[in-house]
C-alpha positions as CSV (number, residue, x, y, z in Angstrom):
1,M,-25.9,4.7,21.0
2,T,-26.9,7.2,18.6
3,E,-26.9,6.1,14.8
4,L,-24.4,8.8,14.0
5,E,-21.9,7.5,16.6
6,R,-22.9,4.1,15.5
7,K,-21.5,5.1,12.2
8,A,-18.4,6.6,13.6
9,L,-17.3,3.1,14.8
10,L,-14.6,1.3,13.2
11,P,-13.2,-2.4,13.3
12,N,-10.6,-3.2,16.1
13,G,-7.4,-2.2,15.1
14,L,-8.4,0.3,12.5
15,R,-8.5,3.9,13.2
16,D,-8.9,7.6,11.5
17,V,-5.8,9.7,11.3
18,L,-6.7,13.3,11.5
19,A,-4.7,16.4,11.5
20,P,-2.1,17.1,12.3
21,D,-1.0,13.8,12.8
22,A,-1.5,12.8,9.2
23,G,0.6,15.4,8.0
24,F,3.4,14.8,10.3
25,E,3.3,10.8,9.2
26,A,3.5,12.0,5.4
27,D,6.6,14.3,6.2
28,V,8.3,11.4,8.1
29,I,7.6,8.9,5.4
30,A,8.9,11.2,2.7
31,R,11.8,12.2,4.8
32,L,12.7,8.5,5.4
33,M,12.0,8.2,1.5
34,A,14.7,11.2,0.5
35,C,17.2,9.4,2.6
36,F,17.0,6.1,0.6
37,A,17.1,7.8,-2.7
38,A,20.1,9.4,-2.2
39,H,21.6,6.0,-1.7
40,G,20.4,5.0,-5.2
41,Y,17.0,3.2,-4.0
42,D,14.5,3.8,-6.5
43,R,10.8,4.0,-5.4
44,V,8.4,1.4,-6.6
45,K,4.6,1.2,-6.3
46,P,3.2,-2.0,-5.6
47,P,-0.4,-2.7,-5.6
48,L,-2.5,-3.0,-2.5
49,I,-4.3,-6.1,-3.8
50,E,-3.0,-9.2,-5.7
51,F,-3.7,-12.8,-6.8
52,E,-3.1,-15.0,-3.9
53,D,-1.3,-17.6,-6.0
54,G,1.6,-14.8,-6.3
55,L,1.0,-12.9,-3.5
56,L,1.5,-15.9,-0.7
57,S,4.5,-17.5,-3.1
58,G,8.4,-17.3,-1.8
59,A,8.7,-15.3,1.0
60,G,5.2,-14.3,1.2
61,V,4.3,-17.5,2.4
62,A,5.0,-16.7,5.8
63,M,2.6,-13.7,5.8
64,S,-0.4,-16.5,4.6
65,G,-1.8,-16.4,8.0
66,A,-1.9,-12.9,8.1
67,T,-3.6,-12.5,5.0
68,F,-7.3,-10.8,4.4
69,R,-8.8,-12.9,1.2
70,L,-11.3,-12.0,-1.2
71,M,-12.7,-13.0,-4.6
72,D,-11.9,-11.3,-7.7
73,P,-15.4,-10.5,-9.0
74,V,-14.0,-9.9,-12.5
75,S,-11.4,-13.0,-13.0
76,Q,-13.1,-15.3,-10.3
77,R,-9.7,-15.9,-8.7
78,M,-9.0,-15.6,-5.2
79,M,-7.1,-12.4,-4.1
80,G,-5.4,-11.3,-1.0
81,V,-4.9,-7.8,0.7
82,R,-1.0,-7.6,1.0
83,A,0.1,-7.8,4.9
84,D,3.7,-7.3,3.9
85,I,5.2,-5.2,1.1
86,T,8.8,-7.3,0.9
87,P,7.1,-10.2,-1.0
88,Q,5.5,-7.7,-3.6
89,I,9.1,-6.1,-4.1
90,A,10.6,-9.6,-4.4
91,R,7.6,-10.3,-7.5
92,I,8.8,-7.2,-9.4
93,A,12.2,-8.1,-9.3
94,R,11.8,-11.5,-10.4
95,T,9.1,-10.6,-13.0
96,R,8.9,-7.0,-14.6
97,L,12.4,-6.1,-13.7
98,N,14.2,-9.6,-14.0
99,S,16.7,-8.2,-16.7
100,A,17.6,-5.2,-15.0
101,P,21.2,-4.6,-13.8
102,R,22.0,-6.1,-10.5
103,P,22.3,-5.2,-7.7
104,L,18.3,-4.0,-7.5
105,R,18.1,-1.1,-5.5
106,L,14.4,-0.5,-4.6
107,S,12.2,1.0,-2.2
108,Y,8.8,1.7,-1.3
109,A,6.2,3.3,1.2
110,G,2.7,1.9,2.2
111,E,-0.7,0.8,3.2
112,V,-0.7,-3.2,4.8
113,L,-3.5,-4.8,6.3
114,R,-3.3,-8.0,8.8
115,V,-6.1,-10.2,10.0
116,R,-5.1,-9.2,13.5
117,G,-2.9,-7.4,15.6
118,T,-0.3,-8.4,18.0
119,Q,0.0,-7.6,21.7
120,L,2.6,-5.0,21.3
121,R,1.4,-3.9,17.8
122,P,-2.7,-4.3,17.7
123,Q,-3.1,-2.0,14.7
124,R,-4.0,-3.9,11.7
125,Q,-3.5,-1.0,9.4
126,L,0.1,-0.1,9.1
127,S,2.1,2.3,7.1
128,Q,5.4,0.4,5.8
129,V,8.3,1.9,4.2
130,G,11.7,-0.2,3.3
131,A,14.5,-0.6,0.9
132,E,15.6,-4.1,-0.4
133,L,19.0,-4.8,-2.0
134,I,18.4,-7.6,-4.8
135,G,20.7,-9.6,-6.8
136,A,24.1,-9.2,-4.3
137,A,25.9,-11.9,-2.5
138,A,28.7,-9.6,-0.6
139,T,28.4,-9.0,3.2
140,A,29.0,-5.5,2.0
141,A,25.1,-5.6,0.8
142,D,24.3,-7.0,4.4
143,A,26.3,-3.8,5.6
144,E,25.1,-1.6,3.4
145,I,21.5,-2.3,4.2
146,I,21.8,-2.0,8.1
147,L,23.7,1.3,7.7
148,L,21.1,2.6,5.5
149,A,18.3,1.6,7.8
150,A,20.0,3.5,10.9
151,E,21.0,6.2,9.4
152,S,17.4,7.0,7.9
153,L,16.1,6.7,11.3
154,G,19.1,9.1,12.7
155,A,18.4,11.5,10.2
156,L,14.7,11.7,12.0
157,G,16.9,12.6,14.9
158,I,16.3,9.2,16.5
159,A,18.7,8.8,19.4
160,G,20.0,5.6,21.1
161,L,19.9,3.5,18.1
162,S,20.8,0.2,18.5
163,V,21.1,-2.8,16.3
164,D,20.3,-6.6,17.6
165,L,21.9,-9.3,14.9
166,T,20.8,-12.8,14.5
167,V,22.2,-15.6,12.1
168,P,18.9,-17.6,11.6
169,R,20.9,-20.5,9.7
170,L,23.6,-21.1,12.3
171,V,20.9,-22.9,14.6
172,P,19.6,-25.3,11.7
173,A,23.1,-26.2,10.8
174,V,24.6,-27.0,14.1
175,C,21.4,-29.7,14.4
176,A,21.8,-30.8,10.9
177,E,25.2,-31.9,12.0
178,A,23.8,-33.5,15.1
179,A,21.0,-35.3,13.2
180,L,18.3,-33.6,15.9
181,A,14.7,-34.1,13.6
182,G,10.8,-34.1,14.4
183,D,9.8,-33.7,17.9
184,A,13.2,-33.5,19.5
185,L,14.2,-30.5,17.1
186,A,10.6,-28.9,18.1
187,A,11.6,-29.0,21.6
188,L,14.7,-27.6,21.2
189,R,13.7,-24.8,19.5
190,A,11.2,-23.9,21.6
191,A,13.8,-24.0,24.6
192,L,16.1,-21.6,22.6
193,D,13.1,-19.6,22.0
194,H,12.8,-19.3,25.4
195,K,16.2,-19.1,26.2
196,D,16.0,-22.4,28.4
197,A,19.3,-23.6,29.2
198,V,18.0,-26.4,31.5
199,A,15.8,-27.6,28.4
200,V,18.5,-26.9,25.8
201,A,20.5,-29.4,27.7
202,A,17.8,-32.0,27.6
203,H,16.6,-31.9,24.3
204,G,20.2,-30.7,22.5
205,G,21.7,-34.4,22.0
206,A,24.9,-34.8,20.9
207,A,24.9,-30.9,20.0
208,A,23.6,-29.9,23.8
209,T,27.4,-27.9,24.3
210,V,27.2,-26.1,21.5
211,L,24.1,-25.0,21.7
212,A,24.4,-23.8,25.4
213,G,27.6,-21.8,23.8
214,L,25.6,-20.2,21.5
215,L,23.0,-19.3,24.1
216,M,26.1,-17.9,26.2
217,A,26.5,-15.7,23.0
218,T,24.3,-13.4,23.6
219,G,24.8,-9.9,24.3
220,P,27.1,-6.7,22.8
221,A,28.8,-7.5,19.6
222,A,32.3,-8.0,20.6
223,D,31.9,-10.0,23.8
224,A,29.3,-12.2,21.6
225,L,31.7,-12.7,18.7
226,R,34.4,-13.6,20.7
227,R,32.3,-16.5,22.6
228,L,31.4,-17.8,18.9
229,Q,34.8,-18.0,18.0
230,A,35.8,-20.0,20.8
231,L,32.9,-22.7,20.0
232,E,34.0,-25.3,17.9
233,L,31.1,-25.3,15.0
234,P,30.3,-27.7,12.0
235,R,31.2,-26.0,8.4
236,A,27.7,-24.4,7.6
237,A,27.7,-23.2,10.9
238,A,31.1,-21.7,11.0
239,E,31.0,-20.0,7.4
240,E,27.4,-18.1,9.1
241,R,29.6,-17.1,12.2
242,D,32.5,-15.7,9.9
243,R,30.1,-13.9,7.3
244,L,28.3,-12.4,11.0
245,A,32.0,-11.1,11.9
246,Q,32.8,-9.8,8.3
247,V,29.5,-7.7,8.3
248,M,29.7,-6.5,11.7
249,A,33.5,-5.2,10.9
250,L,32.3,-3.2,7.9
251,I,29.5,-1.9,10.1
252,E,31.9,-0.9,12.9
253,D,33.9,1.0,10.4
254,A,31.3,3.1,8.8
255,A,29.6,3.7,12.5
256,P,31.7,3.3,14.9
257,D,29.3,4.7,17.6
258,L,26.4,2.6,16.1
259,K,25.8,0.0,19.1
260,L,25.4,-3.3,18.1
261,T,24.2,-6.6,19.8
262,V,23.9,-10.5,18.6
263,D,21.4,-13.2,19.0
264,P,23.0,-15.9,17.8
265,V,19.6,-18.3,18.5
266,E,17.0,-15.7,17.7
267,N,14.3,-17.3,15.1
268,R,11.1,-16.0,15.6
269,G,10.3,-13.3,13.0
270,F,12.9,-14.3,10.6
271,E,11.4,-18.0,9.5
272,Y,12.3,-17.1,5.7
273,H,15.2,-15.4,6.3
274,T,18.2,-17.1,5.0
275,G,21.0,-14.9,6.1
276,I,22.0,-12.6,8.5
277,G,19.1,-10.5,10.3
278,F,18.4,-7.8,12.5
279,T,16.4,-6.0,14.2
280,L,16.2,-2.0,15.0
281,F,15.5,-0.6,18.8
282,A,15.7,2.9,19.8
283,V,16.1,3.9,23.9
284,D,12.7,5.5,23.9
285,A,10.8,3.1,21.7
286,T,8.8,0.5,23.6
287,G,9.5,-2.5,20.8
288,E,11.5,-2.5,17.6
289,V,11.1,0.5,15.1
290,G,12.8,-1.9,12.4
291,A,13.7,-5.4,11.2
292,G,15.3,-6.8,8.1
293,G,17.7,-9.3,7.0
294,R,18.7,-12.1,4.2
295,Y,16.1,-14.0,2.0
296,R,16.2,-15.6,-1.3
297,V,13.9,-14.1,-4.4
298,I,12.3,-17.3,-5.4
299,D,11.0,-17.3,-9.0
300,G,9.1,-20.6,-8.6
301,G,11.4,-22.4,-10.6
302,A,14.5,-24.9,-10.3
303,G,17.5,-23.6,-7.8
304,E,17.7,-21.8,-4.9
305,G,16.3,-18.3,-6.3
306,E,18.4,-14.9,-5.8
307,R,19.9,-13.5,-3.0
308,A,18.2,-10.4,-1.3
309,T,18.5,-8.2,1.7
310,G,16.1,-5.3,2.9
311,F,14.1,-4.0,5.7
312,T,11.1,-2.7,6.7
313,L,10.7,0.1,9.1
314,Y,7.9,0.6,11.4
315,V,6.2,4.3,10.9
316,D,3.9,3.9,13.8
317,S,6.5,3.1,16.2
318,I,8.5,5.9,14.8
319,L,6.0,8.5,15.4
320,A,5.3,7.3,19.0
321,I,8.8,8.4,19.6
322,L,9.0,11.7,17.9
323,A,8.0,15.1,18.9
324,P,5.2,16.4,16.4
325,P,5.9,19.8,15.0
326,T,4.2,22.6,16.8
327,P,2.3,24.7,14.7
328,D,3.9,28.2,15.3
329,R,4.2,29.0,11.9
330,T,0.8,29.2,10.7
331,V,-0.7,32.6,9.8
332,L,-4.6,33.8,9.7
333,V,-5.0,36.0,6.5
334,P,-7.8,38.2,6.9
335,L,-10.4,39.0,4.4
336,G,-8.9,41.4,1.6
337,T,-5.1,40.9,2.5
338,P,-3.7,41.2,-0.7
339,A,-3.1,38.1,-2.6
340,A,0.6,38.9,-2.9
341,D,1.3,39.4,0.6
342,A,0.0,36.1,1.5
343,R,2.0,34.4,-1.2
344,R,5.4,36.3,-0.1
345,L,4.4,34.5,3.6
346,R,4.2,31.1,2.2
347,E,7.4,31.6,0.2
348,A,9.0,32.6,3.3
349,G,7.8,29.3,5.0
350,W,4.6,30.2,6.4
351,I,1.5,28.0,6.1
352,T,-1.4,30.8,5.5
353,V,-5.2,30.2,6.4
354,A,-7.3,32.7,4.3
355,A,-10.4,34.1,6.8
356,L,-13.5,33.6,4.2
357,E,-15.2,35.6,6.5
358,S,-14.8,39.5,8.0
359,A,-13.9,39.3,11.9
360,A,-14.2,42.3,14.3
361,D,-11.2,40.7,16.2
362,V,-8.7,39.2,13.9
363,E,-6.7,37.9,16.7
364,A,-9.5,36.0,18.4
365,E,-10.3,34.8,15.2
366,A,-6.9,33.1,14.6
367,R,-6.9,31.9,18.0
368,R,-9.7,30.1,17.2
369,M,-8.7,28.5,14.0
370,G,-5.5,27.3,16.2
371,C,-3.1,29.8,13.8
372,S,0.0,30.8,16.0
373,H,-0.2,34.4,13.9
374,F,-2.4,36.5,12.1
375,C,-1.2,39.0,9.4
376,A,-1.1,43.2,9.7
377,D,-0.3,45.2,7.1
378,G,1.4,42.4,5.3
379,E,3.2,40.9,8.2
380,P,2.8,38.4,11.0
381,V,1.9,39.1,14.1
382,P,2.2,36.7,17.2
383,V,-1.1,35.6,18.9
384,D,-1.0,36.2,22.7
């Protein structure tokens, strides 16, 4: 390996994004943010690094193991590089925007860095885009967030969208009523995560029948809801089920073509969520394209905190299923072309590339520079 090649190496999970991919990513993010803004979501921009005790409080606790840490040479306090932007939005809401009228509608776009990637998503530096609705407890807020996520993805031309709904507090409510705790609860949770009906029966105790019914209530939303409504659930669990039904009705009324599924026992990835959660899928994607749900904005004091719901879209997954634009509107402008001609082309939507030296064969030069056209007598001419 040469010295130049050695310097070009990057750590695992990190990469350079080159043209045209970098421009395409920026355009996709801008289109998503424009959709959020059209629904009244104000953009905020938190810093890349924060003090550790603030970054990893509240919902940020769930990202502790994924966070890079470093010592601030100025304050001598530990700092963390954000692994998720949602906790930062929660901090902004409970501090700088504490007196702002509720509900708050905030959106964001930025980079996050994680200690390690996953098998499905090996990148450690990721682009996140998302929206948060803070200070609203109504089911209409859950529906608004889910519909906004689906609409913004649909506006990009992503087809075959589906939303998988989950209720992270449903199983805990059933287990609490059955007094399941300790090792028995841990074994049961593992069995539910693996959809192992035999193990659920073995570890479910007095709740085994109900938990088996929850396992069976996984699938298309209408069928799942019918199975859930047939179960005799403890009061707290029944309230969660009823809230799910209300949110589903609102979504189906606003977007009847949006495919909904339900997984009432799913918990992985929703550890800090306190209400309905959801994952977004697309027919051409290998994994999820986004996720979100209910959580609490904790201020560190007494009480349960302010209710909030939101989502994050995974830009890398989105880009993988979108066709990048073809450079068919790029025109080489030969040296000596009047500036007014080039300006008129740009105003008409062309991308102009100015030649800095004279070329004997302008068409060949345009081809070499990757242009689809060259300018002749003020007009674009296709490159053969």
